[in-house]
KENU-102419 format. One record per residue (C-alpha): residue in one letter; x, y, z. Coordinates in steps of 0.25 Angstrom, whole numbers, plus 5000, padded with zeros to 4 digits. Layout:
<atoms>
a, X, Y, Z
...
</atoms>
This chain:
<atoms>
m, 5419, 5332, 5317
t, 5427, 5343, 5312
i, 5428, 5357, 5318
p, 5423, 5368, 5310
l, 5433, 5377, 5303
r, 5428, 5389, 5311
n, 5431, 5383, 5324
q, 5445, 5379, 5319
i, 5448, 5393, 5315
f, 5442, 5399, 5328
e, 5451, 5389, 5336
k, 5463, 5393, 5328
i, 5460, 5408, 5331
k, 5458, 5405, 5346
e, 5471, 5398, 5347
s, 5479, 5410, 5343
n, 5469, 5421, 5347
s, 5473, 5430, 5336
l, 5479, 5427, 5322
t, 5478, 5432, 5308
d, 5470, 5425, 5297
v, 5483, 5421, 5290
e, 5488, 5414, 5303
l, 5475, 5407, 5305
y, 5474, 5402, 5291
k, 5488, 5397, 5291
s, 5485, 5390, 5304
l, 5472, 5383, 5299
t, 5480, 5379, 5286
k, 5491, 5373, 5295
d, 5480, 5365, 5302
g, 5475, 5360, 5289
l, 5463, 5369, 5287
n, 5464, 5375, 5273
l, 5453, 5385, 5271
p, 5450, 5393, 5260
e, 5451, 5408, 5263
d, 5436, 5411, 5261
k, 5433, 5400, 5271
f, 5443, 5405, 5281
n, 5438, 5419, 5280
k, 5423, 5414, 5282
l, 5427, 5406, 5294
l, 5434, 5418, 5300
l, 5422, 5427, 5297
d, 5413, 5417, 5304
l, 5421, 5417, 5316
e, 5421, 5432, 5317
i, 5406, 5433, 5315
l, 5404, 5423, 5326
g, 5413, 5432, 5335
l, 5424, 5422, 5338
i, 5435, 5430, 5331
k, 5439, 5444, 5326
v, 5445, 5446, 5313
a, 5452, 5459, 5309
w, 5461, 5463, 5298
f, 5476, 5463, 5302
t, 5482, 5467, 5289
k, 5477, 5468, 5275
d, 5478, 5453, 5273
e, 5477, 5447, 5287
r, 5466, 5447, 5298
r, 5468, 5445, 5312
i, 5459, 5435, 5319
e, 5457, 5434, 5334
v, 5447, 5428, 5343
a, 5436, 5437, 5347
m, 5435, 5440, 5362
i, 5420, 5437, 5366
e, 5416, 5446, 5378
k, 5405, 5441, 5386
e, 5396, 5452, 5391
e, 5392, 5451, 5405
d, 5377, 5451, 5408
p, 5374, 5462, 5418
i, 5363, 5453, 5424
e, 5373, 5442, 5426
k, 5383, 5451, 5432
q, 5373, 5456, 5442
n, 5368, 5442, 5445
k, 5383, 5438, 5448
e, 5385, 5450, 5457
v, 5373, 5446, 5465
m, 5377, 5432, 5466
e, 5391, 5436, 5471
k, 5384, 5445, 5481
d, 5375, 5434, 5486
y, 5386, 5424, 5487
e, 5394, 5434, 5496
a, 5382, 5437, 5504
s, 5380, 5422, 5507
f, 5392, 5422, 5517
p, 5386, 5427, 5530
g, 5395, 5435, 5539
v, 5405, 5439, 5528
d, 5407, 5454, 5527
k, 5415, 5461, 5516
</atoms>
């Protein structure tokens, strides 16, 4: 079973955390993946749409590619439940005052 190209490209980007499209293309070619430029750009676009990477123009002919940091929003109800559970746990020890 082969690994999809999208996953292979994402793994390369994760390894270096940030690189240019030229560096990525050379690295993929070095590993034996000869992709046409349009296919390479399509895969980068797919990864960007999925929210896994960010692509920005670095110079006129180069793009900077980096892993997108996914920020997890904390649910206010979960936060409140966690605080209540911590208070209940602390209150479960009789005779211990703060």
